[in-house]
Each structure stands twice: as C-alpha cells, then as structure tokens.
N, C-alpha and C positions, 0 to 999 in steps of 0.2 A: 661626396663623402665628407662629413663634418670632421673638424679637428678633434672633437671629443671622441668620436668613433675611432679615429685613427689611433689616438692614445690608448684607448681600451684594447683595441686589437693588438697594438704593439706589446702591451703588458701581458695579454693572454698568450701571444706568440712566444714571448720571453719565458713565461712560466712553463709553457708546454715544451719548449726546446730544452730548458734546464731539467724539468721534471722527467720527461721521457728519456733524455740523454742519460741522466743519472740512474734512472731505473734500468735501462738497457746495460749500462756499464756495471751496475751492481749485480744484475742477473748473470752476465757472462763471467764476472769475477767470482761470484758465489758458485756458479756451476763448475768452474775450474777448481776452486778450493774443495768443493764437495767431491769431485772426481778424484782429486789427489788424496784427500783424506780416506776415501773409500778404498783406493788402491793400497795405501799404507796399512790400513786396518786389515785388509784381506791378506796382504803379505805377512803381517804379524801373526794372524791366525794360522796361516799355512806354516810359517816357521816354527811356531810353538807346537803345532801338531807333528811336524817332521821330527822334532827333537825326541818324541816318544814313539813315533810310528816305526822308526827303524828297528829299535830293540824289540818291539812287539811283533814285527814281521819275522825277525830272526828267531824268536821264540815261539812263533806261530800262535801268539795270543790275539786271535782275531776278535774274540768277544770283548776283551779289554779295549781293543782299538775301537770297536763299535760303540762301547759305552762312552769313551772319550769324545768320539765324533758326535754322539747324541747330546752330550753335555754342552759342547760348543754350539750346536744347532739350537738348543733350548735357551741359551744365554745371549744369543745374538739374533735379534729379530730379522735383520736384513740378510742373514745367511740362509739360503734356500736349499743348498745341498752340499755334501762332502763325499768325495770319492777317493778311494785309495787303490791305485792300480799297481799291478806287479811289474817286474822288469820287462815282461813280454806284452804288457798292455792289458792283461787280464784283470778283472775286477776282484780285488781282495775284500773290500768292505765298502758299503755305501749307505746313505741315509734314505734311499728310495725304498719304501716298503714293498712296492709292486715291481721292482726291477728298474734297472737303469734305462732311461729313454734311449731309443735307437739313435745312433749317430753322435751321442754326447761324448762317448769315450775318445773318439778320434777327432773331436772338434778343436782340441788344443793340446799342444805338446811343447816340451821345453827343447829348443834347438841346442845342439852341442856347443859348449862353451858359454852358455848363459845360465844365470842363477834362477831365472823364472820366466814365465811367459803370461802376458795378460791379453785377453781377448774379450770383445763385447759381443755377446750372443743375443739373438732375438728369440724369445720364447713366448709361450701363451700367457705368461705373467708379465711380459714387457721386456725391457732391456736388462740383460744380466751381465755382470762383470765376472768372467771366468778366469781363475788364477791357477796356473799349473806350476807346482813347486817340486823339485826333485828330492827323493829320499836317499840319503847317503850318496849325494852327488849323482843320483840316477841309477845306482847299482841295485838298489832295493825296490825301485819303483818310482811312482809319481803321486803326489797329492793334488786333487782338484777341488777347489773351493769356489762355489758360485754365490755371489752376493747380488741382491736385487738393487737396481738403481732407483727404484720407485720412491722409497722414503726420502732419499736425498733430493730427487727431482721434485717431490711434493713440497719439501721445505723451501726449495728455491722458488717454486710456483707461488706458495703462500706469501713469501716475502715480496715477490714481484707484485702480487695483487695488493699487498699492503702499501707498497710504494706508489702504485698507480692510484689507489684510493687517496693516499696522502697528496699526490699531485693534483687529483681532482678537487680535493678540498682547498688546497692552496690556490688552484685556478679560480674557484668560485670566490674565495676571499680576495684574490688579486683583482678579479673583475669588479667586485664591489668597491674595493678601495680605489681602483683605477677610475671607475665611473665617478666616484665622489671627487677625487682629485682633479680629473679632467673637467668636471663641471665647475669646480671652484676656479681652476686656472683659465678656462675658456670663457667663463661668464663675462669678464671685462671685454674680451675680444668680440663676443656676441653683441655686446652693447655698442661697441665701436662699429661693427658691421651693420647693425640696424640703423645707427645714426648716419652712416655713410650712404645707405640706401635712401634715407630721407633727404639727405643733402643732394643726392643725385636726382631726386624728383623735384628739387627746387626749394626745399624747406631748410633754409640756412640758420634757423633759430635753434636747431637741435644741439644739445651739449651732452657730453658723456660724463657721468659721475663715477669715478673710480678712486677709491681712497688708498689703494696700495701704492707703494713707492718703487715697485719693481718695473720690469719692462712694459707690462700692460698699463701701469699707471703713467709711465712716460709716453706711451703711445696715445693714451687718452688725452693727456695734456697737449701733446703735439696736434692731435686732431681738433681739440677745442680751439687752439690758437689758429689753426688753419681755417676753421669755419668762421672765426671772428674776423680774420683778414678778408675772407671771401664776402662776409656780410658787409664789411665796410666798403669793399670794392663795388659790391652790388648796389649799395646805397648811393655811392658816388656816381656809378654808371647811370642809375635811374635819375639822379639829380641832373646830370649833364644831358641825358636824353630828354628830360622835361624841358630844360632850357632850349635845347635844339629844336624840339617840336614847337615850343612857344614862339621862338624866334622865327621858325619857318611859317607858322600861322600868321604872325604879324607881318612878315614880308609878303605873304600871299594876299593879306588884307590890303596892304599898301598898293601892291601891283594891281589888284582887282579894282581898287578905288581909282587909281590913275587911269586904268583902261576904260573904266566906265565913265569917269568924269572927263578927263582930258581928251583921250583918243575918241571916245564916243561923241563928245561935243564937237571935236574937229571934223569928224566924218559927217555929223549932222549939218554942220555949216557948209561943208563941201556939197552935200546933197542939195541944200537950199540954193546955193550958188549955181549949181548945174541946172536946177529947175528954172531959175530966173533966166539963165543963159538960153535954155531950150525955148522958153516962152518969148524971149526978146529977139532972138535971131530968126530971120525969115528963111535962111537957107536950110533946105531939107537935110543935107548931109551933116551940117553942124547940129541940127536938132536930134538926128539919129545918134550921132556920136555922144552928145550930152546925155541922151536917155540911157545909152549903154553904160556910160561912166556912172550915172546916178544909180543904176541897177547894181553895178559892181560895188559901189560904195555902200549900198544898202545891205548887200550880202556880207561885205566885210564887217559892217557894224553888227550884224546878227552874230557873226562868228566871234567878234570881240566880246559881245555880251555873254555868249555861251562860255567863252574862255574865262571871263571874269566870274561867272557863276561857278565854274569848276574850281577856280582858285579859292574863292571865298564868297559863298552866297550871302548877300546882305540879309536875307531872311533869317539866317542862323543867329546873327547878332541882334536883329531887331525883334523877330517874332518867336524864335526858339527852335528847338530840334524838330518838333512835330511839323511845323509849317515848312521848314527847310527840306525835310525828307519828302513831304508831300509834293513840293515843287520839283525836287530832283527826280523822283520816280516818274512824275508826269512827263518831264522833258526826256528822261531816259527811255520810256516806252515809245515816245514819238521818234526819237533819234535812231533807236536800234530795232524797232519793229517787234519788240517783245512785250507781251501782256504782263503788266505789273499790278498786283493787288497790294495796296498799302493800308494797314489798319493800325490805329493808335488807341489803346484802351486804357482807361483810368489815368490819362495824362492830359486831358483837355484843360487848357489854361495853366498847366503847371510848367515851371521852368526848372531845369536841373542846373547844376554847377556848370559854368562856362567850359571848364576843361573836360567835363564829362560829356557835355553836348557836342563839343568839337571831336572828341575821340570816337563817340558812337557814330557821328556823321561820317567821319573818315573811314571807319570800319565798314559801314554800310556801302559807302562809295566804292571802296576797294573790292568788296564782295560782288557788287553788281558789275564792276568792270571785269572781274574774273569770269562772271557768267557770260558776258558779251564776248569775251575773247576765247574761252575754252569750252563752255558747257554745252553749246548747241541746243539751248533750251528754248521752249516756246512760252513758258509761263514762269513767273517769279512771284513769290509771296514775301512781303516785308511786314513784320509784326513788331510793334513797339509797345511794351506792356509793363505794368508795375504789379508785382506779386509779393505780398508780405513785406513791403518796403523796398524790395530789390527791383532794379530796372533790368528788363529783359529785352534784348534785340535778337530777332530771328530772321535770317535771310535764307529762303528755301527755293530751289528750282527743280524742274523736271528734266534736267539735261542728262548727259551721258555718264556723269559721275566719274569717280576715280578711286584708286586705292589710297585711302586717307592715311593709313599706317605707314605705307611705303613712302609716300611723299613727305609726311611730317618727320620721318626719321632719315631722310636723305640729306645730302649736302645742300648748302644755300644756293649752289649753282644749278640745282635740279628743278628750278621753277617754283621755289617756295619762298622767295623773298617777299612776295605780297602777303603770304600767310604769316611770315615772321613779323612783318610790320603790323598786321592786325593783332597778333598775340602781344607784341610790345605795347601797343596802344591800350589794349584791354588791361594788361598788368599795371600800367601806369595809373589807371583810375581804380585800382584795387579789384578789378574784375577778372573773369576767366573766360577764355574762348574755347569752344568745343566744336570740332569739325566732324560731322558724320556723313560718310559717303562710301559708296562702293560702285564698281563699274556697272552701268546700266540702270542704276536706281536713284539718280539725282544726287544732290548735295544739300546739306542743311548746316548752316553756321549759326551757333548760339553764343551770345555774349550775355553773361550774367554779372551784374554789379551789385554786390550786397548792400544792405542798408547802412552798415557801418562805413563802407567806402563812400557812400553818398554824403553821410554826415561829415566825413573827413574832408571831402572836397568843398562842401559848402562852408565848413569852418575855415578852410584855408582861404576861401574867397572873401569871407567877411573880414578877415584880418587885413 
C-alpha cells in the first residue's frame, strides 16, 4: 500500500467520521427538538381549547365546540383529530366524520394528580402523538388531541439527507485535494525510493533532484551524500582490487617463471645425471634405481610445468587470449576426461588489452574448474566472439545444473566465492557476467564486455 494511498484513505476516513458523526448528532438533536416542540404545541392547543370547552360543555353548546375544534384542525396541518370526552368517558364531540375509531377513546387518559398525559400511538397514518388534557381539572371531561409526527420526521429526514449529501460532496472534494496533496508531498519520496532501488542494483550514479527545503529535501540531500560516499568507496575498492589482482598476476607470473626456468632446469639436469648414472653403472640394482628416480623426476617435471601453466601460461603473454584458451582447453580435456569444444570467431590475430585478456582467461579457468568439480558434465563448449565491437565469452556445459537464483542470492559461504570472483573480474573490465542454469538443464555463463570498456582498457594500457 503506497504512502499516497494511505494519506488519501486517512483523509477520506477523517471526512467520513466527522461528516457521519455530525450528521447522526444533528439527526438525534433535531429529532429531540422536533419531539419537544410538537409536545409543547400540542399542549398549547389542548390548553387553549380547554379554556373554552368547559363553558361550552356546561351550557351544552356542542355545535360551538365542534366549530372551534374544526377551526383548530383546519389551521394546523399536523393535527389529525380532536376528541372531547365527558366525565364518564363518553364522546361529546369529535372531528371524525364517520365516528371515532374503535379503541381510541381508551388508549390515553390523564392519571390522577397529573396535568396531562402524552402517548405515542401507532396508526395507519404512522406514529401519532396523542395528548390527553383534563377539562376543569377533569370534572367536565377530557380533551384528546392527536398530532402526526410525520411532518416533523420528514423535516428531520430531509435535513439528514442534506447533511449526507454535503458529507459526500466534502468527501469527494477531500479525496481530490488529498490526492493532489499526497502526490505533491510523496513525489520526492518516490524519487528517493526509485533511486534507492537503482543503487540497490548497483547503479551508484543516481542522484535525487528535490528543490524543497522540507524533510523530503533533507532526505534527498542525505541520500545524495550517501550515494556519493558509496561511489567514492566503490571506486576505491575497485582501485584496490585492481592493484591486488595485478599484484597477484605478477606474483603468479614470477612463480611460474621460476618454476619453469629454475625448478624445470634443475629437474632436467637431475634426469640427465640419472641417465648417465644408469648407463655408466653395470650393477643392475643401481640401474633400476636410477631408472625409477629418472621416471619420478620426469613426472615431477610434468607436474611443475602443469602448475606453471595454471599459475600463468606463457602463451597468454606471448600469443594472446585465443592461443592461451586453446592450449588450456586442450590440456583440460586431457586431464579431466571431459570433451571440450573451443571456438574463437572474429578474433584471429587480434589482441585485447592485457587486463581484459587476463580477466577473461581467469573467468574461463574458474568456470571450467567449477564444471570439473560440481557439474558432472560430459561436454563443455567455450566460445570467444566479437559482436558489434563487444567481446563475448560463453562457457556452457551439459551437467546437472543448479538453482542459479538461490545460489547467487545466498551467502558467500554457500559455495559462491568462485562466482563472486568471476563477477568481480568481469566488472573490473567494464563487463557483465550472467549465469543461466536450472537443475537438470546444464549451466551457461556469459561474459559481455562492451566496446566502450574495450576502448577504456586499451587507452589505459597505451598510457
């Protein structure tokens, strides 16, 4: 759920709570006021009629009483009926032209000691407020006035609907304003979040442009400062890593040269001396021992040469990457019993920058080592190609494969140090390593070094 959505929902909830709460409070308040006003008006009508009804009953002026009741009924829309009952409960006068409804006369009466009695009756016209008012303190009878609650309830309902409509309008306006404000306030945060995702994916060049001086602007400034420090640290790390790798390659070259020259020459001299000893000595036991020692020295010499080749192949410096990989894949197939197909296209006679040749050679070497250790493969294909100025190295096998996503996102102690080394070497020459694999489907490693990176390394060498 986005922050903008949360802000809009919070504004909508606030408007609804205030609007609906205010509407309900106004409805209950108005209902109480309308009920109170209706009761007061009904008592006033009954009191006014009682002031004349007593004299009319004593003089038996029933017609005059009826006329007065009819006038009250005509001038008050919500008055539905008026009854005048005698002291014994008999009907003296009423506004019902067809007779008083059954049960109405006994539905309300004034208890002894009270000035009036108010009851709410349910009729076919809805709720009715029935007021019983004594005439001459009840000695001459009782006045009954019925007022419909419908008009008052209708006014309350109309006012409630008006308030609800107003709440809906305010809600729509609040949603619009909230959306605009939320968009305005969260846009800088969205920029920071987008830049943070890019930094998380390795793009340390991203900067956030926020011109405000509020908290969002301060956050953007802090983020930019953080990315700047990260970029400086990353550049320093890459510089140190280049120096470490360069020093490592130089040390490998020195050790390989010493092994090949000094140790190799020493073993060769030992082999020649043993051969002379074997030929000069007539004793069969000495000849046999000399032959065994010469065979052991020959094997040791082969191992030293293989070790020197692993450390730093002379072909890489003298003949270039294509010749070095062709020699290495040939020896690799012989040593591990795995069929290797090596192809170099559009690179015949071309030399890459020394750092690039070294990095690609080490990546291919590490990939083939992983195949021999883990893949259980029978066939490996190594392709070195140039496409649109970019150098492409592909190492693909038909082994058991693995879950590339899980391994690449696991910790460094989960068997991915070799992959990390390959990724670092690829990034140092401006390239990108992609591993494609799944269980049972083999593995393909692709290194792509763009043309711009090639030019950068060549330029650095020429300097």
